[in-house]
C-alpha positions, 0 to 999 in steps of 0.5 A: 177900689177904695179911695179917699177923694176931695170934692171941695177945698178945706181942712183934710178931715173935713173934705176927704171922703172915703169912696168906692170908685173905679181904678184910674186909667193910665194916660200916655206915659203913665202906669197903674200901680197897686199901692203898698204904702202911702206916706203922708206929706205936708203938701197933702194937706195943702192940696186939700186946702187948695194952697199948693202950687199944683191944683189938681181938678176936683175931685182928686185923691191926695197922697203924693208919695208911695211904695207900690207894685207894678203890674209885672210885680216890681216893687217901686217908689214914686210920686203920684200923678194927680189927680190919682194919688196914693190914698187909694188901692191903686194910683197912677204915676209917670213910668219914667219916674219909677225907682226901685224900692230899696231892699233894706227898707220895708214898704212903709219905710220905702214910701217915706224915702223919696221926697224927704230924703231926696230933698235933704240930699239935694239941699245938703249936698248940691245946694249947701255943699255940706262938708265933713266936720261942719256943723249942721243945724236942723229945725223940726229935727224930729219931724218927717223932713227934719229927721231925714236931714239929721240922718243925712247930716250924720252920714256926711260926717257933720256935727248935727244940732237938732231944734225941736218943740217939747221933751217928747220930740227932743227924745226922738231927735236924740235917738236919731243921732243929734249931737245936741238937741235944743228945745225951742220951747224952753231954751234960747235957740240962738244962745244955745247954738252959739255956746255949742259952737264957741260963738261961731254959729252953724255952717249949714242950717236946714229950715223947713219951718220958716217964721221964727225959725228963719229969724233964729237961723239968721242970728246964729249962722256962721261966717260964710254959712248957708241957710237952706230954705226948704218950706214954711210949715209954720205958715209964715213966709219970712222976708230975709233982710239982705243987708244982714246977709251982706254984713254977715257973709252968709247965703240964703239958698232956696230948694224946690226939689221938684224942679230937678225932675225937669231941669236935671232928671238924671240927678234924681237917679243918682241921688236915689242910688246914693240913698239906696247905698246909705240904706243898705249900710244902715246910715239912713232909715225913715222914721215911721212913727205910725203905720196908719190903717186906711180908714185913718187917712184923713185924720193922719193928714190933719195931724201932719198939718197940725204939726203934732206928729214926729217922724212919718205917718204912713197909710196902708191899704186894707190887707197890707202888712207893711 
């Protein structure tokens, strides 16, 4: 089978190699899956660099999120069991982690549903307890993680403010349904949020960026607001000033979605049922910006790492038409 493999750590387009290899052999509790589509996630780049919290043995195949077909013909979505990731014709996954792919989504859309939307759902509902009528601010609103949060916020009845970088991404955020879009390159984010909210600020802030985005968040979060820390795509991990959180009465909430599989596995299934219902009603639909041919996988991972993309890039195995 064809697979992209990493033999040494470095930048994705420098260390990912396309090879012909034997299909992986499932271990205890694992299944072999035929990949129908593999979504590109920022952690794929971190895996290539050796900077992710999980370090699979070399060589490994990246691609942590897939839509795939089981040996008995079921269409499923799942995270992969590294080192046998999804940028290949076949991948491994834990049998217990398979979820039915929503009928309302095609293969590429389904491949982009699991991590981003589960993260958004847990972040907004379980951690931040977002309420109808509240104001939600989403950083990187046109990106893969941010676009999911925008759609979930609108589905929850929130007023959604999207922060983006550049006019092209601003157009994408408006099309997603943001009630207000702020271009951080040409506007003062803090001033714009305060003006839009009558000085109150945002009740919930969803931050997959870190760095300057977090500092802006702390300045425009509302009284008893909640900042959900999802990731650090900027490359800078902020150091919150807890005295500031004290005097303004806001909460800083961490979200590591992967922990729920270990701490509360039943919640993953409940979340998937909710997301499937949202998809059937047309409330959510992953923003697949590009369906990338298999030969372009390494370049796609690099572009996601560089932050130059909008929505999701999904890699399709040769012969796939998703």
